[in-house]
Backbone as CSV, one residue per row, in Angstrom:
resi,resn,N_x,N_y,N_z,CA_x,CA_y,CA_z,C_x,C_y,C_z
1,UNK,352.825,122.208,56.755,351.746,121.245,56.657,351.204,120.883,58.042
2,UNK,352.114,120.771,59.027,351.664,120.459,60.376,350.767,121.570,60.915
3,UNK,351.081,122.818,60.575,350.258,123.947,61.040,348.835,123.834,60.495
4,UNK,348.701,123.431,59.246,347.373,123.265,58.641,346.617,122.145,59.351
5,UNK,347.301,121.052,59.635,346.658,119.930,60.324,346.188,120.340,61.710
6,UNK,347.027,121.099,62.432,346.632,121.550,63.771,345.477,122.545,63.695
7,UNK,345.483,123.409,62.694,344.386,124.363,62.529,343.082,123.624,62.244
8,UNK,343.158,122.604,61.401,341.989,121.794,61.082,341.460,121.113,62.343
9,UNK,342.343,120.524,63.116,341.936,119.849,64.351,341.311,120.844,65.320
10,UNK,341.863,122.042,65.389,341.307,123.080,66.258,339.913,123.485,65.835
11,UNK,339.689,123.583,64.532,338.364,123.946,64.028,337.345,122.880,64.394
12,UNK,337.708,121.622,64.248,336.806,120.526,64.613,336.507,120.586,66.112
13,UNK,337.529,120.817,66.916,337.337,120.901,68.355,336.409,122.049,68.714
14,UNK,336.603,123.209,68.111,335.741,124.358,68.368,334.301,124.061,67.981
15,UNK,334.124,123.417,66.870,332.773,123.144,66.378,332.016,122.207,67.295
16,UNK,332.722,121.302,67.937,332.030,120.338,68.780,332.029,120.739,70.249
17,UNK,332.868,121.705,70.654,332.971,122.023,72.071,331.703,122.644,72.619
18,UNK,331.132,123.621,71.929,329.892,124.241,72.404,328.780,123.217,72.434
19,UNK,328.615,122.525,71.327,327.475,121.622,71.201,327.559,120.471,72.196
20,UNK,328.746,119.990,72.467,328.883,118.869,73.370,328.773,119.247,74.832
21,UNK,328.805,120.526,75.136,328.843,120.971,76.517,327.633,120.530,77.318
22,UNK,326.471,120.553,76.737,325.269,120.201,77.490,324.529,119.035,76.847
23,UNK,325.207,118.260,76.025,324.520,117.181,75.329,323.485,117.723,74.366
24,UNK,323.823,118.837,73.746,322.862,119.614,72.982,322.480,118.982,71.657
25,UNK,323.153,117.967,71.250,322.927,117.514,69.887,322.414,116.079,69.836
26,UNK,321.739,115.808,68.740,321.197,114.471,68.508,322.254,113.584,67.859
27,UNK,322.050,112.272,67.902,322.966,111.375,67.198,323.029,111.680,65.695
28,UNK,321.919,112.123,65.116,321.923,112.472,63.694,322.864,113.640,63.412
29,UNK,322.906,114.604,64.324,323.823,115.739,64.166,325.269,115.245,64.209
30,UNK,325.561,114.398,65.185,326.926,113.886,65.307,327.343,113.132,64.046
31,UNK,326.436,112.322,63.504,326.733,111.590,62.268,326.952,112.559,61.106
32,UNK,326.128,113.592,61.044,326.255,114.588,59.981,327.626,115.257,60.035
33,UNK,328.022,115.692,61.224,329.315,116.373,61.385,330.461,115.428,61.042
34,UNK,330.330,114.163,61.416,331.378,113.187,61.111,331.632,113.065,59.610
35,UNK,330.604,113.311,58.813,330.722,113.170,57.358,331.231,114.433,56.665
36,UNK,331.426,115.525,57.392,331.763,116.811,56.762,333.222,116.942,56.353
37,UNK,334.079,116.101,56.885,335.515,116.171,56.618,336.064,117.554,56.965
38,UNK,335.450,118.220,57.948,335.943,119.511,58.416,335.599,120.685,57.524
39,UNK,334.744,120.493,56.553,334.355,121.586,55.655,333.341,122.452,56.397
40,UNK,333.701,123.709,56.601,332.885,124.608,57.411,331.455,124.708,56.910
41,UNK,331.274,124.883,55.620,329.909,125.039,55.105,329.073,123.785,55.372
42,UNK,329.679,122.619,55.265,328.954,121.377,55.534,328.639,121.257,57.025
43,UNK,329.574,121.676,57.874,329.340,121.640,59.313,328.216,122.598,59.690
44,UNK,328.175,123.745,59.043,327.105,124.712,59.313,325.766,124.192,58.824
45,UNK,325.774,123.446,57.722,324.531,122.816,57.255,324.006,121.843,58.313
46,UNK,324.911,121.088,58.918,324.520,120.163,59.985,323.912,120.930,61.161
47,UNK,324.527,122.057,61.513,324.016,122.869,62.618,322.629,123.421,62.299
48,UNK,322.404,123.788,61.048,321.090,124.295,60.644,320.027,123.211,60.782
49,UNK,320.351,122.014,60.333,319.409,120.893,60.443,319.114,120.596,61.909
50,UNK,320.158,120.582,62.727,319.978,120.320,64.154,319.190,121.445,64.819
51,UNK,319.476,122.673,64.440,318.733,123.812,64.988,317.259,123.732,64.651
52,UNK,316.942,123.305,63.439,315.540,123.131,63.047,314.867,122.053,63.899
53,UNK,315.592,120.968,64.157,315.060,119.898,65.000,314.805,120.422,66.412
54,UNK,315.781,121.156,66.935,315.631,121.717,68.274,314.453,122.698,68.332
55,UNK,314.310,123.525,67.311,313.201,124.489,67.293,311.848,123.789,67.328
56,UNK,311.719,122.696,66.597,310.463,121.946,66.626,310.174,121.415,68.037
57,UNK,311.213,120.883,68.677,311.050,120.370,70.038,310.742,121.501,71.014
58,UNK,311.460,122.593,70.890,311.247,123.761,71.735,309.808,124.258,71.615
59,UNK,309.329,124.398,70.398,307.972,124.894,70.172,306.911,123.950,70.728
60,UNK,307.108,122.658,70.559,306.145,121.686,71.075,306.087,121.743,72.603
61,UNK,307.244,121.835,73.244,307.276,121.908,74.708,306.692,123.219,75.213
62,UNK,306.953,124.303,74.503,306.395,125.610,74.874,304.867,125.552,74.830
63,UNK,304.318,125.002,73.758,302.857,124.889,73.643,302.289,124.014,74.754
64,UNK,302.978,122.927,75.057,302.529,122.035,76.119,302.553,122.765,77.467
65,UNK,303.632,123.468,77.744,303.746,124.211,79.006,302.696,125.309,79.090
66,UNK,302.439,125.982,77.984,301.419,127.042,77.976,300.042,126.458,78.285
67,UNK,299.773,125.262,77.782,298.479,124.635,77.993,298.207,124.251,79.436
68,UNK,299.239,124.184,80.254,299.081,123.804,81.660,298.887,125.004,82.582
69,UNK,298.940,126.207,82.028,298.940,127.408,82.857,297.667,128.224,82.714
70,UNK,297.376,128.984,83.775,296.262,129.921,83.694,296.718,131.158,82.920
71,UNK,295.823,132.099,82.705,296.121,133.265,81.858,297.324,134.057,82.361
72,UNK,297.409,134.295,83.651,298.526,135.083,84.202,299.856,134.349,84.023
73,UNK,299.847,133.051,84.279,301.073,132.269,84.132,301.476,132.141,82.663
74,UNK,300.482,132.069,81.767,300.796,132.031,80.330,301.479,133.331,79.907
75,UNK,300.975,134.450,80.379,301.594,135.740,80.026,303.014,135.815,80.565
76,UNK,303.222,135.329,81.774,304.561,135.331,82.355,305.506,134.456,81.521
77,UNK,305.043,133.271,81.131,305.872,132.384,80.311,306.140,133.006,78.946
78,UNK,305.142,133.653,78.373,305.319,134.320,77.080,306.426,135.390,77.175
79,UNK,306.397,136.182,78.239,307.416,137.219,78.434,308.794,136.604,78.669
80,UNK,308.836,135.522,79.435,310.108,134.834,79.665,310.689,134.298,78.364
81,UNK,309.822,133.740,77.536,310.294,133.160,76.270,310.831,134.244,75.347
82,UNK,310.134,135.363,75.278,310.606,136.478,74.451,311.959,136.995,74.942
83,UNK,312.106,137.103,76.252,313.387,137.553,76.824,314.491,136.543,76.517
84,UNK,314.162,135.256,76.629,315.155,134.228,76.335,315.591,134.291,74.867
85,UNK,314.648,134.471,73.949,314.985,134.566,72.525,315.947,135.718,72.264
86,UNK,315.695,136.856,72.893,316.589,138.014,72.727,317.962,137.734,73.320
87,UNK,317.989,137.100,74.493,319.259,136.774,75.140,320.072,135.820,74.281
88,UNK,319.418,134.786,73.739,320.137,133.819,72.908,320.750,134.507,71.692
89,UNK,319.969,135.329,71.031,320.485,136.042,69.855,321.666,136.921,70.219
90,UNK,321.533,137.667,71.300,322.600,138.587,71.703,323.861,137.841,72.116
91,UNK,323.700,136.793,72.907,324.863,136.058,73.391,325.609,135.371,72.246
92,UNK,324.881,134.760,71.333,325.543,134.046,70.235,326.122,135.021,69.213
93,UNK,325.510,136.195,69.061,326.090,137.227,68.200,327.398,137.720,68.818
94,UNK,327.429,137.857,70.127,328.655,138.273,70.818,329.768,137.254,70.587
95,UNK,329.434,135.969,70.661,330.416,134.906,70.396,330.973,135.071,68.986
96,UNK,330.102,135.346,68.045,330.524,135.531,66.661,331.467,136.727,66.527
97,UNK,331.129,137.826,67.174,331.910,139.057,67.035,333.246,138.997,67.765
98,UNK,333.355,138.171,68.787,334.588,138.091,69.572,335.638,137.186,68.943
99,UNK,335.291,136.483,67.898,336.202,135.530,67.282,336.406,135.871,65.815
100,UNK,337.420,135.271,65.230,337.745,135.529,63.832,337.609,134.258,63.002
101,UNK,337.444,134.472,61.713,337.477,133.374,60.752,336.258,132.489,60.804
102,UNK,336.385,131.377,60.097,335.254,130.464,60.006,334.973,129.772,61.336
103,UNK,335.978,129.688,62.194,335.760,129.120,63.522,334.726,129.903,64.307
104,UNK,334.666,131.218,64.068,333.682,132.057,64.758,332.269,131.657,64.368
105,UNK,332.083,131.317,63.113,330.765,130.873,62.658,330.359,129.579,63.355
106,UNK,331.311,128.676,63.467,331.034,127.397,64.117,330.789,127.585,65.612
107,UNK,331.551,128.490,66.244,331.330,128.781,67.656,329.941,129.358,67.882
108,UNK,329.530,130.263,67.004,328.215,130.877,67.126,327.111,129.835,66.935
109,UNK,327.281,128.959,65.963,326.312,127.874,65.762,326.235,126.995,67.009
110,UNK,327.395,126.675,67.573,327.432,125.853,68.776,326.764,126.535,69.953
111,UNK,326.967,127.833,70.075,326.309,128.620,71.111,324.800,128.490,70.983
112,UNK,324.320,128.669,69.757,322.881,128.603,69.482,322.313,127.245,69.886
113,UNK,323.007,126.173,69.492,322.538,124.823,69.805,322.573,124.562,71.309
114,UNK,323.634,124.999,71.970,323.785,124.764,73.398,322.709,125.502,74.195
115,UNK,322.515,126.782,73.901,321.512,127.553,74.636,320.104,127.034,74.368
116,UNK,319.850,126.613,73.155,318.536,126.060,72.834,318.310,124.758,73.582
117,UNK,319.338,123.931,73.668,319.221,122.678,74.412,318.901,122.951,75.879
118,UNK,319.551,123.939,76.451,319.282,124.278,77.856,317.846,124.763,78.028
119,UNK,317.356,125.554,77.078,315.977,126.039,77.163,314.989,124.884,76.983
120,UNK,315.317,123.931,76.133,314.467,122.748,75.965,314.328,122.033,77.309
121,UNK,315.417,121.888,78.039,315.362,121.220,79.344,314.464,121.994,80.312
122,UNK,314.568,123.317,80.286,313.720,124.142,81.156,312.250,123.989,80.783
123,UNK,311.962,124.052,79.485,310.570,123.932,79.039,310.032,122.524,79.274
124,UNK,310.892,121.530,79.164,310.459,120.157,79.429,309.973,120.044,80.873
125,UNK,310.721,120.666,81.791,310.308,120.653,83.201,308.963,121.355,83.372
126,UNK,308.785,122.494,82.713,307.517,123.220,82.796,306.378,122.413,82.171
127,UNK,306.661,121.744,81.083,305.637,120.953,80.398,305.256,119.714,81.213
128,UNK,306.138,119.310,82.100,305.842,118.185,82.985,305.212,118.635,84.293
129,UNK,304.760,119.901,84.316,304.019,120.399,85.469,304.847,120.996,86.577
130,UNK,306.151,121.126,86.378,306.973,121.765,87.402,306.886,123.275,87.241
131,UNK,306.907,123.998,88.348,306.785,125.469,88.271,307.992,126.147,87.644
């Protein structure tokens, strides 16, 4: 029984370690995860909701940053964004493939949220007129 309890605690720790690394999540996400009682499918539902929220923010900042640039700079940002999307997919897929069990799914979700949060910070700087 102790082994099951430790495994459960480890799964919760894994699920929150990626996301907490860069402050990647909203208070609503944290509340959602708190209510899951460690059920993987419920935790993944929370990650999906948070990912959708992040995507909306990411897209809004991208559009704002694009609006501040001339044609050449817009093309450069467009290429950077496409490269970033491919990198995020590849890196989080690698996280998934390197791990086993349902914890791997949670790690991959956390990777996705963390990398998206970092990109939001980069785009926020660009949208605020920084090069």
